[in-house]
DOVEXMAR-45326 format. One line per 10 residues: number of its first residue (from 1); their letters; for each residue z, y, x of N, C-alpha, C, O. Coordinates in Angstrom, 3 decimals. Example, Ala and Ser with C-alpha at 12.3 -4.5 7.8 and 13.67 -1.06 7.14 Angstrom:
2
1> AS> 7.800,-5.690,13.190,7.800,-4.500,12.300,7.800,-3.300,13.200,8.465,-3.319,14.236  7.080,-2.250,12.850,7.140,-1.060,13.670,7.870,0.030,12.900,8.039,1.138,13.409 .
This chain:
116
1> MHFKLIIAFV> -4.337,7.975,19.393,-4.398,7.050,18.285,-4.843,7.781,17.026,-4.520,8.947,16.799  -5.591,7.052,16.227,-6.033,7.584,14.940,-5.404,6.740,13.840,-5.170,5.542,14.001  -5.137,7.400,12.721,-4.423,6.734,11.641,-5.187,6.768,10.336,-6.050,7.618,10.119  -4.852,5.828,9.476,-5.339,5.779,8.102,-4.113,5.773,7.203,-3.043,5.304,7.591  -4.281,6.297,6.004,-3.228,6.247,5.004,-3.654,5.237,3.953,-4.667,5.420,3.277  -2.877,4.173,3.820,-3.118,3.199,2.767,-2.247,3.580,1.588,-1.037,3.764,1.719  -2.880,3.694,0.442,-2.176,4.018,-0.797,-2.357,2.836,-1.734,-3.480,2.410,-2.003  -1.242,2.311,-2.227,-1.298,1.156,-3.124,-0.492,1.453,-4.378,0.624,1.967,-4.303  -1.061,1.128,-5.522,-0.390,1.245,-6.811,-0.098,-0.172,-7.274,-1.022,-0.938,-7.545  1.188,-0.532,-7.367,1.567,-1.925,-7.610,2.687,-2.026,-8.638,3.451,-1.080,-8.832 .
11> DNDKTDAILN> 2.778,-3.185,-9.298,3.925,-3.459,-10.160,5.168,-3.475,-9.290,5.150,-4.004,-8.179  6.250,-2.894,-9.799,7.430,-2.769,-8.954,8.059,-4.114,-8.594,8.808,-4.191,-7.621  7.777,-5.168,-9.348,8.322,-6.475,-8.988,7.575,-7.110,-7.807,8.020,-8.127,-7.275  6.452,-6.526,-7.397,5.699,-7.044,-6.245,5.844,-6.167,-5.004,5.310,-6.496,-3.945  6.556,-5.064,-5.130,6.670,-4.107,-4.028,7.208,-4.754,-2.758,6.617,-4.597,-1.690  8.305,-5.469,-2.857,8.913,-6.058,-1.657,7.993,-7.057,-0.978,7.876,-7.055,0.247  7.340,-7.910,-1.754,6.423,-8.899,-1.171,5.256,-8.208,-0.471,4.840,-8.632,0.607  4.732,-7.153,-1.073,3.612,-6.419,-0.481,4.038,-5.719,0.803,3.315,-5.754,1.799  5.203,-5.086,0.785,5.682,-4.406,1.988,5.974,-5.392,3.112,5.697,-5.098,4.275  6.524,-6.545,2.790,6.760,-7.571,3.812,5.444,-8.055,4.412,5.344,-8.233,5.626 .
21> AAREEGATGS> 4.439,-8.268,3.574,3.128,-8.704,4.059,2.505,-7.637,4.953,1.935,-7.963,5.994  2.606,-6.373,4.564,2.048,-5.278,5.367,2.747,-5.194,6.717,2.105,-4.976,7.744  4.049,-5.366,6.710,4.805,-5.303,7.965,4.424,-6.468,8.887,4.307,-6.290,10.099  4.234,-7.649,8.312,3.814,-8.805,9.114,2.444,-8.583,9.746,2.141,-9.148,10.797  1.616,-7.758,9.104,0.268,-7.496,9.609,0.230,-6.310,10.568,-0.817,-6.025,11.150  1.367,-5.608,10.744,1.406,-4.536,11.731,1.829,-3.172,11.223,1.931,-2.239,12.020  2.078,-3.016,9.941,2.560,-1.728,9.422,3.963,-1.478,9.959,4.773,-2.400,10.052  4.246,-0.236,10.310,5.540,0.085,10.914,6.488,0.803,9.962,7.629,1.082,10.333  6.053,1.105,8.765,6.920,1.778,7.804,6.165,2.118,6.541,4.955,1.910,6.447  6.886,2.641,5.578,6.253,2.984,4.306,7.104,3.988,3.556,8.280,4.188,3.861 .
31> TIISQARGEG> 6.493,4.607,2.577,7.185,5.459,1.620,6.876,4.912,0.246,5.730,4.579,-0.056  7.905,4.818,-0.594,7.747,4.277,-1.938,8.060,5.369,-2.953,9.116,6.000,-2.907  7.130,5.574,-3.860,7.350,6.492,-4.976,7.475,5.613,-6.217,6.526,4.932,-6.605  8.654,5.635,-6.832,8.930,4.737,-7.952,8.575,5.372,-9.292,8.452,6.589,-9.426  8.416,4.494,-10.273,8.214,4.873,-11.671,6.938,5.671,-11.918,6.941,6.636,-12.682  5.853,5.268,-11.270,4.554,5.897,-11.514,3.922,5.274,-12.754,4.272,4.158,-13.140  3.003,5.986,-13.369,2.266,5.464,-14.520,0.792,5.592,-14.250,0.362,6.457,-13.486  0.015,4.731,-14.876,-1.422,4.811,-14.709,-2.134,4.027,-15.791,-1.516,3.262,-16.531  -3.429,4.223,-15.874,-4.259,3.499,-16.824,-5.500,3.004,-16.116,-6.026,3.662,-15.218  -5.963,1.837,-16.529,-7.191,1.272,-15.998,-8.327,1.481,-16.984,-8.409,2.522,-17.635 .
41> LNSNKTFLGL> -9.200,0.492,-17.093,-10.329,0.581,-18.014,-9.874,0.692,-19.462,-10.478,1.403,-20.264  -8.809,-0.016,-19.779,-8.292,0.008,-21.143,-6.996,0.806,-21.183,-6.199,0.760,-20.246  -6.791,1.538,-22.274,-5.568,2.320,-22.379,-4.373,1.386,-22.582,-4.521,0.251,-23.034  -3.195,1.891,-22.239,-1.978,1.087,-22.344,-1.627,0.805,-23.797,-1.917,1.604,-24.687  -1.003,-0.334,-24.020,-0.595,-0.722,-25.363,0.638,0.064,-25.787,1.452,0.477,-24.961  0.752,0.255,-27.078,1.921,0.948,-27.614,2.542,0.114,-28.721,1.882,-0.729,-29.328  3.810,0.360,-28.972,4.533,-0.281,-30.063,5.308,0.808,-30.779,6.219,1.407,-30.208  4.947,1.066,-32.028,5.569,2.132,-32.820,5.506,3.482,-32.110,6.445,4.276,-32.164  4.384,3.720,-31.449,4.182,4.997,-30.773,4.790,5.077,-29.382,4.608,6.077,-28.688  5.514,4.034,-28.958,6.103,4.020,-27.625,5.213,3.225,-26.686,4.729,2.149,-27.037 .
51> SIDTPRDVLL> 5.006,3.745,-25.523,4.157,3.094,-24.539,4.855,1.873,-23.954,6.044,1.917,-23.639  4.102,0.777,-23.812,4.623,-0.437,-23.194,3.985,-0.534,-21.811,2.891,-1.079,-21.658  4.664,-0.012,-20.829,4.138,0.017,-19.464,5.009,-0.826,-18.552,6.231,-0.864,-18.694  4.364,-1.498,-17.618,5.091,-2.157,-16.547,5.390,-1.099,-15.497,4.485,-0.369,-15.094  6.636,-0.996,-15.044,6.931,0.007,-14.012,6.074,-0.223,-12.779,5.895,-1.358,-12.337  5.555,0.845,-12.237,4.694,0.799,-11.053,5.318,1.594,-9.931,6.068,2.545,-10.153  4.990,1.181,-8.722,5.366,1.926,-7.530,4.099,2.369,-6.821,3.070,1.696,-6.888  4.180,3.493,-6.149,3.105,3.951,-5.271,3.614,3.763,-3.850,4.652,4.309,-3.474  2.882,2.992,-3.068,3.251,2.727,-1.682,2.340,3.521,-0.767,1.118,3.479,-0.908  2.927,4.238,0.162,2.178,5.013,1.150,2.484,4.436,2.520,3.642,4.383,2.935 .
61> LLVEQHLSRA> 1.452,4.008,3.218,1.625,3.422,4.546,0.698,4.126,5.527,-0.524,4.074,5.382  1.269,4.770,6.507,0.488,5.389,7.571,0.337,4.350,8.668,1.319,3.966,9.304  -0.897,3.892,8.893,-1.134,2.784,9.820,-2.207,3.153,10.831,-3.043,4.023,10.584  -2.169,2.486,11.959,-3.161,2.712,13.003,-4.509,2.177,12.521,-4.569,1.120,11.893  -5.585,2.901,12.810,-6.896,2.584,12.235,-7.393,1.181,12.563,-8.074,0.572,11.738  -7.073,0.646,13.748,-7.538,-0.689,14.105,-6.834,-1.784,13.310,-7.343,-2.900,13.207  -5.677,-1.476,12.753,-4.910,-2.437,11.966,-5.136,-2.269,10.461,-4.771,-3.143,9.675  -5.733,-1.157,10.068,-5.750,-0.774,8.655,-6.479,-1.763,7.747,-5.979,-2.076,6.666  -7.622,-2.252,8.149,-8.379,-3.165,7.269,-7.625,-4.477,7.048,-7.569,-4.984,5.927  -7.049,-5.020,8.114,-6.286,-6.265,7.974,-5.057,-6.060,7.090,-4.722,-6.930,6.286 .
71> ILERIARAGE> -4.386,-4.919,7.232,-3.226,-4.620,6.389,-3.654,-4.458,4.941,-2.978,-4.954,4.039  -4.765,-3.772,4.705,-5.269,-3.578,3.344,-5.591,-4.917,2.684,-5.239,-5.139,1.525  -6.248,-5.796,3.407,-6.583,-7.118,2.859,-5.331,-7.947,2.599,-5.255,-8.667,1.603  -4.355,-7.846,3.488,-3.096,-8.589,3.308,-2.332,-8.066,2.094,-1.718,-8.847,1.366  -2.364,-6.762,1.871,-1.725,-6.173,0.690,-2.383,-6.711,-0.577,-1.696,-7.064,-1.536  -3.706,-6.774,-0.578,-4.440,-7.265,-1.750,-4.083,-8.714,-2.059,-3.928,-9.077,-3.225  -3.951,-9.543,-1.030,-3.573,-10.947,-1.253,-2.138,-11.053,-1.762,-1.865,-11.788,-2.711  -1.226,-10.321,-1.132,0.187,-10.391,-1.526,0.395,-9.871,-2.947,1.240,-10.381,-3.683  -0.381,-8.853,-3.328,-0.258,-8.282,-4.665,-1.099,-8.977,-5.713,-1.022,-8.654,-6.899  -1.911,-9.943,-5.267,-2.796,-10.693,-6.162,-3.681,-9.758,-6.988,-3.839,-9.938,-8.196 .
81> FDLDNQEGIA> -4.250,-8.767,-6.321,-5.050,-7.738,-6.994,-6.300,-8.296,-7.659,-6.756,-7.753,-8.665  -6.855,-9.360,-7.118,-8.103,-9.881,-7.663,-7.905,-10.872,-8.806,-8.887,-11.355,-9.372  -6.666,-11.185,-9.157,-6.414,-12.119,-10.253,-6.633,-11.484,-11.624,-7.068,-12.147,-12.565  -6.331,-10.214,-11.721,-6.358,-9.531,-13.017,-6.627,-8.051,-12.764,-6.270,-7.522,-11.712  -7.249,-7.394,-13.718,-7.547,-5.974,-13.528,-6.307,-5.087,-13.668,-6.399,-3.876,-13.463  -5.169,-5.652,-14.007,-3.934,-4.877,-14.152,-2.946,-5.102,-13.001,-1.835,-4.573,-13.037  -3.330,-5.870,-11.993,-2.385,-6.236,-10.933,-2.113,-5.106,-9.947,-1.006,-5.015,-9.416  -3.072,-4.265,-9.693,-2.852,-3.179,-8.748,-4.130,-2.793,-8.047,-5.179,-3.413,-8.221  -4.014,-1.758,-7.256,-5.164,-1.248,-6.506,-4.637,-0.662,-5.198,-3.529,-0.126,-5.149  -5.429,-0.766,-4.158,-5.077,-0.164,-2.872,-6.346,0.354,-2.218,-7.423,-0.222,-2.375 .
91> FQIDVEDAVG> -6.203,1.440,-1.488,-7.338,2.011,-0.764,-6.810,2.746,0.453,-5.614,3.016,0.566  -7.716,3.063,1.355,-7.324,3.786,2.560,-8.156,5.048,2.712,-9.318,5.104,2.311  -7.535,6.050,3.297,-8.235,7.300,3.574,-7.942,7.703,5.015,-6.907,7.341,5.574  -8.862,8.453,5.605,-8.683,8.922,6.975,-7.593,9.995,7.025,-7.453,10.807,6.111  -6.840,9.973,8.101,-5.830,10.993,8.357,-6.319,11.809,9.542,-6.526,11.273,10.630  -6.499,13.078,9.333,-7.011,13.918,10.404,-5.964,14.176,11.475,-6.284,14.197,12.664  -4.718,14.372,11.066,-3.671,14.675,12.024,-2.331,14.292,11.409,-2.185,14.277,10.187  -1.361,13.987,12.251,-0.018,13.639,11.782,0.994,14.018,12.849,0.704,13.949,14.043  2.168,14.415,12.418,3.268,14.730,13.332,4.492,13.929,12.908,4.562,13.436,11.782  5.441,13.806,13.803,6.672,13.097,13.494,6.544,11.588,13.598,7.363,10.857,13.042 .
101> IAHQIQALET> 5.522,11.111,14.308,5.303,9.666,14.384,5.309,9.142,15.819,4.780,8.064,16.089  5.905,9.898,16.734,5.921,9.489,18.141,6.587,8.139,18.315,6.129,7.328,19.121  7.653,7.879,17.581,8.339,6.592,17.703,7.465,5.439,17.211,7.552,4.329,17.736  6.630,5.692,16.211,5.729,4.652,15.734,4.617,4.384,16.741,4.209,3.237,16.926  4.131,5.429,17.387,3.066,5.256,18.377,3.538,4.357,19.508,2.791,3.490,19.961  4.765,4.551,19.968,5.303,3.700,21.025,5.344,2.241,20.585,4.991,1.348,21.355  5.769,2.000,19.366,5.858,0.628,18.860,4.476,0.011,18.647,4.303,-1.200,18.780  3.498,0.848,18.317,2.165,0.350,18.005,1.298,0.065,19.230,0.370,-0.741,19.150  1.580,0.703,20.345,0.701,0.587,21.509,0.431,-0.861,21.893,-0.728,-1.235,22.074  1.449,-1.676,22.020,1.235,-3.063,22.424,0.576,-3.868,21.299,-0.262,-4.728,21.568 .
111> TVEEKI> 0.940,-3.602,20.067,0.345,-4.326,18.935,-1.144,-4.076,18.867,-1.921,-5.016,18.700  -1.558,-2.825,18.994,-2.982,-2.484,18.913,-3.736,-3.059,20.101,-4.855,-3.545,19.939  -3.149,-3.014,21.290,-3.808,-3.577,22.471,-4.048,-5.072,22.305,-5.080,-5.585,22.738  -3.112,-5.769,21.688,-3.282,-7.209,21.450,-4.380,-7.489,20.440,-5.096,-8.482,20.572  -4.529,-6.634,19.431,-5.519,-6.847,18.374,-6.932,-6.512,18.828,-7.901,-7.087,18.332  -7.051,-5.574,19.778,-8.399,-5.128,20.198,-9.001,-6.068,21.195,-10.122,-5.848,21.652 .
C-alpha cells in the first residue's frame, strides 16, 4: 500500500466536522496540532497592537493513496474552503515510507478493494 499525507489548516470550530467527514470517506485516524497561526493574502487584523486571530488547527491525516482525493474533496466541502479565502486550506503530499501503521493497513484492505 502507498500513502498520502493530507495536511489541512482549519478554524478550530470546524475541526470535528472535518474529521468526521474524513472518517466517513475512509480516513482511519488523524493528528491534530492546536493553536496554529497563519496569514493569507492579507495580513491579520490588529486591535491596539494585539493580533485578532481565529484559533486554527493543523490536521494531519495519513491515508491510502486510492482514497486520498475523495477524502481531500470531502474535507474541502466540510470546511467550506471555497466560501471565503479565510476558511482554510488542505493539500496532500506523497509519503515515501511509513512505519507503525500495520493496524491501519488491515482495516484499509477491504475499504480500498471496494473503492477500486
